[in-house]
LUMVONU-714495 format. One record per residue: residue number from 0; chain; x, y, z of N, C-alpha, C in turn. Coordinates in steps of 0.001 Angstrom, whole numbers, plus 524288, in hexadecimal, padded with zeros to 5 digits. Each point is the difference from the previous one (the first is absolute). Example, Ala and Ser with C-alpha at 12.3 -4.5 7.8 and 13.67 -1.06 7.14 Angstrom:
2
+-----+---+-------+-------+-------+-------+-------+-------+-------+-------+-------+
!   k ! c !    nu !    nv !    nw !   cau !   cav !   caw !    cu !    cv !    cw !
+-----+---+-------+-------+-------+-------+-------+-------+-------+-------+-------+
!   0 ! A ! 83386 ! 7E9C6 ! 81E78 ! 7FC86 ! 804A6 ! 80000 ! 80384 ! 804B0 ! 80000 !
!   1 ! A ! 7FEA2 ! 8041A ! 7FD30 ! 80334 ! 804A6 ! 8003C ! 7FCFE ! 80442 ! 802DA !
+-----+---+-------+-------+-------+-------+-------+-------+-------+-------+-------+
This chain:
165
+-----+---+-------+-------+-------+-------+-------+-------+-------+-------+-------+
!   k ! c !    nu !    nv !    nw !   cau !   cav !   caw !    cu !    cv !    cw !
+-----+---+-------+-------+-------+-------+-------+-------+-------+-------+-------+
!   0 ! A ! F7850 ! 56E33 ! 4C673 ! 7FE60 ! 80551 ! 8011D ! 7FCC0 ! 7FF41 ! 7FB9C !
!   1 ! A ! 7FBE8 ! 8062C ! 7FF4B ! 7FD50 ! 80021 ! 7FB07 ! 80465 ! 80074 ! 7FB26 !
!   2 ! A ! 8024C ! 803BB ! 801FC ! 8050B ! 800A5 ! 7FBE7 ! 802F0 ! 7FE50 ! 7FD27 !
!   3 ! A ! 80075 ! 7FA2A ! 8035C ! 80376 ! 7FC91 ! 7FBFC ! 80618 ! 80070 ! 8056A !
!   4 ! A ! 7FF36 ! 8026C ! 803FB ! 80543 ! 80054 ! 8030A ! 7FF83 ! 7FBB9 ! 80414 !
!   5 ! A ! 8050E ! 7FBC6 ! 8012E ! 7FF36 ! 7FBD5 ! 80374 ! 80112 ! 80374 ! 8033A !
!   6 ! A ! 7FEA2 ! 7FD6E ! 80523 ! 80030 ! 8012C ! 8053F ! 7FEBC ! 7F990 ! 802D3 !
!   7 ! A ! 803CE ! 8000D ! 805FF ! 7FFC9 ! 7FBB8 ! 80265 ! 7FD94 ! 80148 ! 80461 !
!   8 ! A ! 7FD0C ! 7FDE7 ! 8017D ! 7FB48 ! 8009C ! 8049E ! 802D8 ! 7FAD0 ! 803A5 !
!   9 ! A ! 8016A ! 801C0 ! 803C2 ! 80269 ! 7FC06 ! 80372 ! 7FFC1 ! 80334 ! 8053F !
!  10 ! A ! 8008E ! 7FCD8 ! 8058D ! 7FF25 ! 80171 ! 804AE ! 80554 ! 804F4 ! 800EE !
!  11 ! A ! 7FF6B ! 80178 ! 803BF ! 802C3 ! 80670 ! 80103 ! 804FF ! 7FD0B ! 80378 !
!  12 ! A ! 804F4 ! 800BB ! 7FEB1 ! 8054A ! 7FE36 ! 8044A ! 801BF ! 80560 ! 803B2 !
!  13 ! A ! 80330 ! 7FDB3 ! 80356 ! 802D1 ! 804A5 ! 8025D ! 801AA ! 801FB ! 7FD24 !
!  14 ! A ! 803E3 ! 7FF0B ! 7FDF9 ! 802B3 ! 803FB ! 7FBB2 ! 7FE1E ! 802F8 ! 7FB4C !
!  15 ! A ! 7FB2C ! 80047 ! 8019D ! 7FB8C ! 80401 ! 7FB4F ! 80153 ! 803BA ! 80283 !
!  16 ! A ! 800CF ! 8017B ! 803EF ! 8009B ! 805BC ! 8029D ! 800E7 ! 80480 ! 7FE07 !
!  17 ! A ! 804B4 ! 7FECF ! 7FB53 ! 802CC ! 8048B ! 7FC15 ! 7FCD0 ! 80171 ! 7FCE3 !
!  18 ! A ! 7FC68 ! 7FBF4 ! 7FE65 ! 7FD0B ! 7FFDC ! 7FC6F ! 7FBF6 ! 8018F ! 800A5 !
!  19 ! A ! 7FDF7 ! 7FFD3 ! 8056F ! 7FA0A ! 8026C ! 801AF ! 8009B ! 805B4 ! 8013A !
!  20 ! A ! 804D9 ! 80287 ! 80018 ! 80295 ! 80464 ! 8017C ! 7FE7C ! 80355 ! 7FA95 !
!  21 ! A ! 80172 ! 7FD96 ! 7FC62 ! 7FF3E ! 8013C ! 7FAA7 ! 7FB81 ! 80105 ! 7FC8A !
!  22 ! A ! 7FCCB ! 7FC2A ! 80234 ! 7FA2D ! 7FD61 ! 7FE54 ! 7FCB6 ! 8053D ! 80355 !
!  23 ! A ! 80151 ! 80224 ! 80398 ! 7FDAC ! 80244 ! 80363 ! 7FFDC ! 806D6 ! 7FB4F !
!  24 ! A ! 80472 ! 7FFF8 ! 7FFE4 ! 80195 ! 80576 ! 7FBC3 ! 7FE43 ! 80032 ! 7FC6B !
!  25 ! A ! 7FB41 ! 7FA35 ! 7FD43 ! 7FE03 ! 80295 ! 7FC2F ! 7FB31 ! 8008A ! 7FF86 !
!  26 ! A ! 7FD8B ! 8019C ! 805A2 ! 7F91A ! 80034 ! 80247 ! 7FFDB ! 80503 ! 8001F !
!  27 ! A ! 7FB83 ! 8021E ! 7FC5D ! 7FE13 ! 8053B ! 800E9 ! 7FDEB ! 8009A ! 805A3 !
!  28 ! A ! 7FF9D ! 805BE ! 8003C ! 7FD61 ! 80188 ! 80525 ! 7FA0F ! 7FCDB ! 7FFC7 !
!  29 ! A ! 7FEE8 ! 80107 ! 7FBD9 ! 7FB64 ! 7FCC7 ! 7FF00 ! 7FEC6 ! 7F8C0 ! 7FF27 !
!  30 ! A ! 802D5 ! 7FF31 ! 80065 ! 7FF62 ! 7F9C6 ! 7FF85 ! 801B5 ! 7FE1E ! 806A5 !
!  31 ! A ! 803AA ! 80336 ! 80162 ! 800FF ! 7FF6A ! 8063A ! 7FB3B ! 80101 ! 802A9 !
!  32 ! A ! 7FB22 ! 805A9 ! 7FF28 ! 7FCFF ! 80197 ! 80294 ! 7FBBD ! 7F8DF ! 7FF30 !
!  33 ! A ! 7FF12 ! 80023 ! 7FB4D ! 7FCE6 ! 7FB3D ! 7FF66 ! 80078 ! 7FB4C ! 80355 !
!  34 ! A ! 804D9 ! 7FDDB ! 800E0 ! 8011B ! 7FC76 ! 801FB ! 7FE77 ! 8008F ! 805AF !
!  35 ! A ! 8035E ! 80433 ! 80211 ! 80100 ! 7FF4F ! 80432 ! 7FD25 ! 8028D ! 80539 !
!  36 ! A ! 7FAFD ! 8051C ! 7FAAC ! 7FC5B ! 8018A ! 80306 ! 801DB ! 8046B ! 803BC !
!  37 ! A ! 8055A ! 802AC ! 7FD78 ! 8017B ! 80646 ! 802AF ! 80542 ! 7FE52 ! 7FC07 !
!  38 ! A ! 80124 ! 803CF ! 8019B ! 805E3 ! 8030C ! 7FDE7 ! 80526 ! 7FE27 ! 802B9 !
!  39 ! A ! 8029C ! 7FD4B ! 7FE45 ! 8048E ! 7FDF9 ! 802D8 ! 804A5 ! 80087 ! 7FBBE !
!  40 ! A ! 803E4 ! 802E3 ! 80346 ! 8043D ! 8015B ! 7FB7B ! 8039D ! 7FAA9 ! 7FF61 !
!  41 ! A ! 8035F ! 801B3 ! 7FC94 ! 80268 ! 7FACB ! 7FD93 ! 80555 ! 8000B ! 80572 !
!  42 ! A ! 8005D ! 80258 ! 802FB ! 8050A ! 7FF59 ! 8035E ! 7FB9D ! 7FD4D ! 8049C !
!  43 ! A ! 7FAFF ! 8007D ! 80197 ! 7FE16 ! 7FC06 ! 80215 ! 7FF86 ! 7FA98 ! 7FFA9 !
!  44 ! A ! 7FD8D ! 80077 ! 7FA56 ! 7FEEB ! 7FB4B ! 7FE19 ! 804DC ! 7FC6C ! 7FE65 !
!  45 ! A ! 80454 ! 800FE ! 7FF99 ! 80700 ! 7FD37 ! 7FF30 ! 801C8 ! 7FF6B ! 805CE !
!  46 ! A ! 7FDF7 ! 802C2 ! 80467 ! 8040A ! 7FED3 ! 803F2 ! 7FFAE ! 7F912 ! 7FFE5 !
!  47 ! A ! 806F5 ! 7FF8D ! 80334 ! 8020D ! 7FAB1 ! 800E1 ! 7FA54 ! 7FC1A ! 801E6 !
!  48 ! A ! 8012C ! 8023F ! 80578 ! 7FAE7 ! 7FDB0 ! 802B2 ! 7FB58 ! 7FDA0 ! 7FD9E !
!  49 ! A ! 7FDDA ! 802BB ! 7FC50 ! 7FA46 ! 7FFF4 ! 7FF40 ! 80165 ! 7F968 ! 7F9EC !
!  50 ! A ! 804F3 ! 80292 ! 7FC1D ! 800C1 ! 7FD0C ! 7FCB8 ! 80278 ! 7FA2A ! 80373 !
!  51 ! A ! 80335 ! 800AB ! 804AA ! 80014 ! 7FA4A ! 7FFE1 ! 7FA6A ! 7FCC1 ! 8026C !
!  52 ! A ! 7FD17 ! 80397 ! 8017D ! 7FBE8 ! 7FB48 ! 80311 ! 7FCD2 ! 7FDAD ! 7F84E !
!  53 ! A ! 7FF26 ! 803C7 ! 7FD3E ! 7FDB7 ! 7FFFA ! 7FBDD ! 802D3 ! 7FA05 ! 7FBDE !
!  54 ! A ! 804A9 ! 800F0 ! 8016C ! 80529 ! 7FD02 ! 7FB15 ! 7FEFF ! 7F9DB ! 8034A !
!  55 ! A ! 7FF7C ! 80042 ! 805DD ! 800EC ! 7FAAC ! 8016F ! 7FC12 ! 7FE7A ! 80229 !
!  56 ! A ! 7F971 ! 8023D ! 801A9 ! 7FB7A ! 7FEDE ! 7FFBD ! 80113 ! 7FA70 ! 8028F !
!  57 ! A ! 7FBF5 ! 7FE76 ! 80357 ! 7FF60 ! 7FA40 ! 80245 ! 7F9E0 ! 7FCF7 ! 7FF0D !
!  58 ! A ! 80061 ! 7FC53 ! 802FF ! 7FBBF ! 7FC91 ! 7FCE8 ! 7F9F1 ! 801AC ! 7FEDD !
!  59 ! A ! 7FF5B ! 80453 ! 801B8 ! 7F920 ! 8029B ! 800AC ! 800C3 ! 802BC ! 7FB49 !
!  60 ! A ! 80401 ! 80321 ! 7FD35 ! 800C7 ! 802F8 ! 7FBC0 ! 801F0 ! 7FD76 ! 7FB5A !
!  61 ! A ! 7FE52 ! 7FFC6 ! 7FA4B ! 803FF ! 7FE8D ! 7FC19 ! 7FFC7 ! 804C3 ! 7FCD2 !
!  62 ! A ! 80375 ! 8011A ! 7FE73 ! 8013E ! 804EB ! 7FDFE ! 803BB ! 7FD50 ! 7FA5C !
!  63 ! A ! 7FBE7 ! 802EF ! 7FAB1 ! 804F3 ! 7FDBB ! 7FA0B ! 80172 ! 804CC ! 7FDA5 !
!  64 ! A ! 801E8 ! 8018A ! 7FD98 ! 80471 ! 80386 ! 7FD19 ! 7FFBB ! 7FD11 ! 7F8D8 !
!  65 ! A ! 7FD92 ! 805A1 ! 7FE1D ! 801AB ! 7FDC8 ! 7F93F ! 80615 ! 80308 ! 7FE5B !
!  66 ! A ! 8037C ! 7FB66 ! 7FFEC ! 8052F ! 800BE ! 7FE47 ! 7FF02 ! 802B0 ! 7FA20 !
!  67 ! A ! 801CE ! 80322 ! 7FE51 ! 802B8 ! 80262 ! 7FAD7 ! 80780 ! 7FDC7 ! 7FFC6 !
!  68 ! A ! 80022 ! 7FE99 ! 7FB82 ! 806C4 ! 7FFD8 ! 7FDD9 ! 7FFDC ! 8026F ! 7FBC0 !
!  69 ! A ! 801CE ! 8029E ! 7FE8C ! 80107 ! 8049F ! 7FAA9 ! 8039C ! 7FB7A ! 7FC79 !
!  70 ! A ! 7FF96 ! 7FDE2 ! 7FC78 ! 8004B ! 7FDE6 ! 7FCE2 ! 80613 ! 800D3 ! 7FDB9 !
!  71 ! A ! 8019B ! 80533 ! 80129 ! 80560 ! 801D2 ! 7FBF5 ! 80437 ! 80191 ! 80602 !
!  72 ! A ! 7FCE1 ! 80200 ! 803B4 ! 8035F ! 800E6 ! 8031B ! 80115 ! 7FCAC ! 8051D !
!  73 ! A ! 7FA4D ! 7FCB8 ! 80086 ! 80321 ! 7FC51 ! 804C9 ! 7FD8C ! 801E0 ! 80447 !
!  74 ! A ! 7FEF2 ! 80668 ! 7FFB0 ! 7FCAD ! 8027E ! 8058A ! 7FC7D ! 7FCCA ! 80241 !
!  75 ! A ! 7FC8B ! 7FEA4 ! 80480 ! 7FCDB ! 7FD59 ! 802B2 ! 7FB50 ! 804AD ! 8032D !
!  76 ! A ! 7FBA5 ! 800C1 ! 7FE22 ! 7FDF4 ! 8041E ! 8009B ! 7FA2D ! 7FD9F ! 8033D !
!  77 ! A ! 7FD67 ! 80276 ! 804B7 ! 7FBB1 ! 7FCB0 ! 802AB ! 7FC43 ! 8045A ! 7FDD4 !
!  78 ! A ! 7FB98 ! 7FBA2 ! 7FCF4 ! 7FC3E ! 8060C ! 7FE81 ! 7FA4A ! 7FFF0 ! 801CB !
!  79 ! A ! 7FFFB ! 7FAED ! 804D0 ! 7FB65 ! 7FFBA ! 802C1 ! 8006B ! 7FC7C ! 803D2 !
!  80 ! A ! 7FB90 ! 801C4 ! 804C6 ! 8008A ! 7FBF5 ! 804A0 ! 7FADE ! 7FFE1 ! 80083 !
!  81 ! A ! 7FEB5 ! 7FB30 ! 801A2 ! 7F9FB ! 7FD9B ! 8002F ! 8025E ! 7FD42 ! 8065A !
!  82 ! A ! 7FAB1 ! 8017E ! 803F2 ! 80000 ! 7FD69 ! 80568 ! 7FCAE ! 7FD20 ! 800E7 !
!  83 ! A ! 7FE8D ! 7FB98 ! 8037E ! 7FC25 ! 7FD4C ! 8027D ! 801AC ! 80096 ! 8053B !
!  84 ! A ! 7FDFE ! 800FA ! 803E1 ! 7FF1B ! 800FD ! 80477 ! 7FAF1 ! 7FC87 ! 803FB !
!  85 ! A ! 80387 ! 7FA1D ! 80322 ! 7FCCF ! 7FE33 ! 801A0 ! 7FCC7 ! 8033C ! 80456 !
!  86 ! A ! 7FC0A ! 7FFB6 ! 801AD ! 7FBFB ! 8028F ! 803F5 ! 800FD ! 7FA5B ! 803C7 !
!  87 ! A ! 7FFD3 ! 80184 ! 8051A ! 80037 ! 7FD59 ! 8052E ! 7FAE5 ! 7FB34 ! 7FF75 !
!  88 ! A ! 7FBD3 ! 802C1 ! 7FE93 ! 7FA8E ! 7FD16 ! 80328 ! 7FE74 ! 7FE7F ! 7F88A !
!  89 ! A ! 7FCA7 ! 7FAEA ! 7FF8F ! 7FD9C ! 7FFEB ! 7FCE4 ! 8027F ! 7FE35 ! 7FB65 !
!  90 ! A ! 80381 ! 7FE9B ! 7FD75 ! 80387 ! 7FFE1 ! 7FD84 ! 7FEE1 ! 8038A ! 7FBB7 !
!  91 ! A ! 8004A ! 80385 ! 80009 ! 7FF48 ! 804E5 ! 7FBBF ! 805C0 ! 80231 ! 80023 !
!  92 ! A ! 7FF88 ! 80317 ! 7FB0B ! 80597 ! 803E9 ! 80000 ! 7FEA5 ! 8049B ! 7FCB2 !
!  93 ! A ! 80277 ! 8030F ! 800B5 ! 80062 ! 804F1 ! 7FD80 ! 80467 ! 7FFDB ! 7FC2B !
!  94 ! A ! 7FDBF ! 802EB ! 7FC0E ! 802C3 ! 800BF ! 7F892 ! 80267 ! 80571 ! 80154 !
!  95 ! A ! 8045C ! 7FFD5 ! 7FB1C ! 80250 ! 80624 ! 7FF42 ! 80353 ! 7FF4E ! 7FC65 !
!  96 ! A ! 800E6 ! 80376 ! 7FC44 ! 801C3 ! 8009C ! 7FB8D ! 801DC ! 80452 ! 7FEFF !
!  97 ! A ! 805F3 ! 7FF41 ! 7FDDB ! 80238 ! 80578 ! 7FEA5 ! 802B7 ! 80136 ! 7FAE3 !
!  98 ! A ! 7FEFC ! 8026F ! 7FD81 ! 801DE ! 7FF38 ! 7FA73 ! 8035D ! 805F1 ! 7FE22 !
!  99 ! A ! 80524 ! 7FDEA ! 7FDC1 ! 801F7 ! 80692 ! 7FE1C ! 7FE48 ! 80282 ! 7FE63 !
! 100 ! A ! 7FDE1 ! 803E6 ! 7FF91 ! 7FEA0 ! 80415 ! 7FB49 ! 7FFF8 ! 7FDD9 ! 7FAB5 !
! 101 ! A ! 804FD ! 7FF0E ! 7FDA9 ! 801C8 ! 7FF64 ! 7FBE8 ! 7FC53 ! 7FD1A ! 7FC8D !
! 102 ! A ! 7FE8B ! 7FBB5 ! 804EE ! 7FF04 ! 7F920 ! 7FD8F ! 7F954 ! 80055 ! 801FC !
! 103 ! A ! 7FD71 ! 804A8 ! 800DF ! 7FAAC ! 7FDC1 ! 802B5 ! 7FDA9 ! 80177 ! 7FA59 !
! 104 ! A ! 7FB60 ! 7FC7D ! 7FF03 ! 7FCF6 ! 7FF0C ! 7FC26 ! 801B6 ! 7FBBC ! 7FB8A !
! 105 ! A ! 803D8 ! 7FD12 ! 80081 ! 80311 ! 7FC6B ! 7FE7C ! 7FD8F ! 7FA41 ! 800A4 !
! 106 ! A ! 7FEEA ! 7FF62 ! 8056C ! 7FE40 ! 7FAE6 ! 8006D ! 80127 ! 7FD50 ! 8050C !
! 107 ! A ! 804BE ! 80312 ! 802E2 ! 801CA ! 7FEC9 ! 802BE ! 7FE0A ! 7FDDF ! 8058A !
! 108 ! A ! 7FB60 ! 80382 ! 80058 ! 7FB68 ! 8027A ! 804AF ! 7FDFB ! 7FA90 ! 80055 !
! 109 ! A ! 7FC9F ! 7FD49 ! 7FC06 ! 7FD66 ! 7FBE4 ! 7FF37 ! 802F3 ! 7FBB4 ! 8000E !
! 110 ! A ! 80584 ! 7FFE9 ! 7FF02 ! 80127 ! 7FAB6 ! 80053 ! 800D0 ! 7FF26 ! 805C6 !
! 111 ! A ! 801AF ! 804A7 ! 80301 ! 803A0 ! 7FE77 ! 8055F ! 7FAA1 ! 7FE35 ! 8010D !
! 112 ! A ! 7FB62 ! 80490 ! 80183 ! 7FB5C ! 7FC9B ! 80272 ! 7FE5A ! 7F9C3 ! 7FDC1 !
! 113 ! A ! 802C2 ! 80032 ! 7FC22 ! 7FB01 ! 7FACC ! 7FF64 ! 80488 ! 7FAEA ! 8019B !
! 114 ! A ! 80444 ! 801EE ! 800FC ! 802BA ! 7FB1C ! 8015D ! 80047 ! 80184 ! 807C2 !
! 115 ! A ! 7FEDC ! 8038D ! 8007B ! 7FEDE ! 80051 ! 805E1 ! 7FBAA ! 7FE38 ! 80231 !
! 116 ! A ! 7FB52 ! 7FFF6 ! 7FB31 ! 7FC14 ! 7FBE7 ! 8027D ! 80164 ! 7F8F5 ! 7FFD9 !
! 117 ! A ! 80163 ! 7FFC5 ! 7FAD2 ! 8032A ! 7FBB5 ! 80177 ! 80243 ! 7FD3D ! 804F0 !
! 118 ! A ! 80426 ! 801FA ! 800F4 ! 80165 ! 800A9 ! 80439 ! 7FDD9 ! 8004D ! 8065C !
! 119 ! A ! 7FAC5 ! 8020D ! 8014F ! 7FC76 ! 8004B ! 802F0 ! 7FC81 ! 7FB5A ! 7FEC6 !
! 120 ! A ! 80122 ! 7FDC0 ! 7FAF2 ! 7FB74 ! 7FBA4 ! 80073 ! 8023C ! 7FAD8 ! 8011B !
! 121 ! A ! 8061B ! 7FFCA ! 7FF32 ! 8034A ! 7FC4F ! 80189 ! 801DE ! 7FEC9 ! 8063D !
! 122 ! A ! 80004 ! 804A4 ! 80178 ! 7FF43 ! 8020A ! 805FA ! 7FC45 ! 7FE97 ! 802F3 !
! 123 ! A ! 7FA4D ! 7FE60 ! 7FDFE ! 7FB13 ! 7FCF0 ! 8017E ! 7FE02 ! 80640 ! 802CA !
! 124 ! A ! 80158 ! 8044C ! 7FCAB ! 7FD7D ! 80427 ! 80171 ! 7F92D ! 801C3 ! 7FFB8 !
! 125 ! A ! 7FBBA ! 80133 ! 80328 ! 7FCA4 ! 8003A ! 7FED9 ! 7FD93 ! 80555 ! 7FE04 !
! 126 ! A ! 80420 ! 8043A ! 7FFA3 ! 7FE21 ! 80499 ! 7FEB4 ! 804CF ! 8042F ! 7FF78 !
! 127 ! A ! 80079 ! 80295 ! 7FBAC ! 80356 ! 8065E ! 7FF92 ! 7FD72 ! 804BB ! 7FF07 !
! 128 ! A ! 802C7 ! 80190 ! 803C7 ! 7FD6D ! 805D5 ! 7FECA ! 802D9 ! 804E1 ! 7FE58 !
! 129 ! A ! 7FF87 ! 8042B ! 7FC8A ! 801F2 ! 803CD ! 80219 ! 7FD51 ! 80646 ! 7FFD0 !
! 130 ! A ! 8027C ! 80398 ! 80217 ! 7FD8C ! 80385 ! 7FFEE ! 803D7 ! 804C5 ! 7FD47 !
! 131 ! A ! 7FA37 ! 80212 ! 7FE1E ! 80272 ! 80439 ! 7FAB4 ! 7FE99 ! 80602 ! 7FF99 !
! 132 ! A ! 803C1 ! 80325 ! 7FFDD ! 7FC0A ! 80520 ! 7FE76 ! 7FB29 ! 7FFC5 ! 7FB48 !
! 133 ! A ! 7FD04 ! 80252 ! 7FFDD ! 7FB50 ! 80116 ! 7FEFC ! 7FFAE ! 8000E ! 7F9F2 !
! 134 ! A ! 80505 ! 804B4 ! 7FFEB ! 80157 ! 80338 ! 7FAD4 ! 8042B ! 7FACF ! 7FCEB !
! 135 ! A ! 80070 ! 7FB51 ! 802D6 ! 803CB ! 7FB21 ! 7FB90 ! 7FE93 ! 7FFD0 ! 7FD3A !
! 136 ! A ! 7FD95 ! 8008C ! 7FDF7 ! 7FBBF ! 7FEE4 ! 7FB08 ! 80349 ! 7FB17 ! 7FC60 !
! 137 ! A ! 805FC ! 7FF3F ! 800AD ! 8031C ! 7FD32 ! 7FC11 ! 800B2 ! 7FAD2 ! 80393 !
! 138 ! A ! 7FFD0 ! 7FF9A ! 80407 ! 80024 ! 7FB8A ! 804CF ! 7FB6C ! 7FD46 ! 7FFE1 !
! 139 ! A ! 7FBBE ! 802B7 ! 7FF70 ! 7FB6E ! 7FF54 ! 801F6 ! 7FD9E ! 7FB1E ! 7FB90 !
! 140 ! A ! 80190 ! 8030F ! 7FB60 ! 7FE76 ! 7FDE5 ! 7FAF9 ! 8026E ! 7FBDC ! 7FF39 !
! 141 ! A ! 805B6 ! 7FFAF ! 7FF67 ! 80335 ! 7F9A0 ! 80267 ! 7FCF9 ! 7FC93 ! 8036D !
! 142 ! A ! 7FE50 ! 8017F ! 80478 ! 7FD86 ! 7FDB3 ! 8054A ! 7FA99 ! 7FD40 ! 7FE2A !
! 143 ! A ! 7FC1F ! 801E1 ! 7FBFF ! 7FD68 ! 7FE98 ! 7FD3E ! 7FE9D ! 7FC71 ! 7FD12 !
! 144 ! A ! 80572 ! 8021E ! 7FD89 ! 7FFFA ! 7F9CA ! 7FAD2 ! 80236 ! 7FA7F ! 804F7 !
! 145 ! A ! 8021F ! 800C4 ! 80247 ! 802C8 ! 7FBC7 ! 802F4 ! 7FB8D ! 7FE01 ! 803CD !
! 146 ! A ! 7FB69 ! 802E1 ! 7FF6B ! 7FC72 ! 7FC92 ! 80555 ! 7FEB0 ! 8028B ! 80317 !
! 147 ! A ! 802AE ! 802FA ! 800B7 ! 7FEDD ! 80316 ! 80780 ! 7FAF9 ! 8041A ! 7FF83 !
! 148 ! A ! 7FED3 ! 7FF13 ! 80324 ! 7FA2F ! 80406 ! 80054 ! 8031E ! 8045C ! 80444 !
! 149 ! A ! 7FC5A ! 80561 ! 7FE27 ! 7FF9B ! 8042F ! 80453 ! 7FD96 ! 8012A ! 8026C !
! 150 ! A ! 80212 ! 80274 ! 804A9 ! 7FB47 ! 80116 ! 80429 ! 8034D ! 8060B ! 80009 !
! 151 ! A ! 7FA53 ! 80215 ! 802D5 ! 8019A ! 80512 ! 800D7 ! 8015F ! 7FF91 ! 80609 !
! 152 ! A ! 80333 ! 802EB ! 80396 ! 80278 ! 8009B ! 80479 ! 7FC00 ! 804A0 ! 8033F !
! 153 ! A ! 80232 ! 80088 ! 803AC ! 7FBF3 ! 80302 ! 8043E ! 805F6 ! 80648 ! 7FD9C !
! 154 ! A ! 80334 ! 7FF00 ! 80006 ! 802F7 ! 803FB ! 7FD10 ! 7FE42 ! 8025A ! 7FA91 !
! 155 ! A ! 7FF5F ! 8068B ! 7FF05 ! 7FD7A ! 7FE9A ! 7F9B5 ! 804D0 ! 800B8 ! 7FD1F !
! 156 ! A ! 80604 ! 7FF1D ! 80105 ! 80273 ! 800D4 ! 7FBF5 ! 801A2 ! 7FB90 ! 7FE76 !
! 157 ! A ! 7FF24 ! 7FA7C ! 801CF ! 80316 ! 7FC82 ! 7FDA0 ! 7FABE ! 7FAC1 ! 800EF !
! 158 ! A ! 80154 ! 7FC9D ! 7FD1E ! 7FB03 ! 7FA77 ! 7FF36 ! 803AC ! 7FB89 ! 800CF !
! 159 ! A ! 7FF14 ! 7FAC0 ! 8003B ! 802B1 ! 7FBAC ! 802C1 ! 7FE56 ! 7FBC6 ! 7FAB0 !
! 160 ! A ! 803E0 ! 7FC6E ! 7FDFA ! 80048 ! 7FCFA ! 7FC48 ! 7FE8D ! 7FA97 ! 80285 !
! 161 ! A ! 7FC5B ! 7FEC3 ! 80017 ! 8011B ! 7F8C7 ! 801D5 ! 7FEA4 ! 7FC56 ! 7FDF4 !
! 162 ! A ! 8053A ! 7FCDA ! 800C0 ! 7FED9 ! 7FA61 ! 7FBBB ! 7FE0C ! 7FA48 ! 80280 !
! 163 ! A ! 7FB35 ! 80048 ! 800AE ! 800CE ! 7F8FA ! 8024F ! 80229 ! 7FC8F ! 7FD50 !
! 164 ! A ! 80259 ! 7FC56 ! 8026E ! 802A5 ! 7FC42 ! 7FDCD ! 7FD23 ! 7FADE ! 7FFA9 !
+-----+---+-------+-------+-------+-------+-------+-------+-------+-------+-------+
């Protein structure tokens, strides 16, 4: 990361469920709102059924996590999650990133999106998209830097980021 901390970005695994519970505990209400467009309690975000679906995934969904191992204690934490959801039609996918509050503005979001773009290209997808809230200027800046075009939607609260591959 920008501060020199070493993280490993890898695909999520079923055994990551307890780490995902802890990760969700590091998110502020504002971060949750910016990602999910609504308030969602920690209990809602960490139900076993929801996390099993996320940690197991399927062939349409690629989920990456940023794993940090504390150099002295060996404790492992997840600092962020990036997801690419392939849509049924037209070789398109939706992308989303969620970063722990303590790790925002340190390059993880950009790294996740860069890797997800590469995966989308490797999967021969034609377009990736994301819907973001209009007031989420940080992620809009990252999207623009990576070549996405922003489009206004019918909903005045959100914009769509689109990257043709």
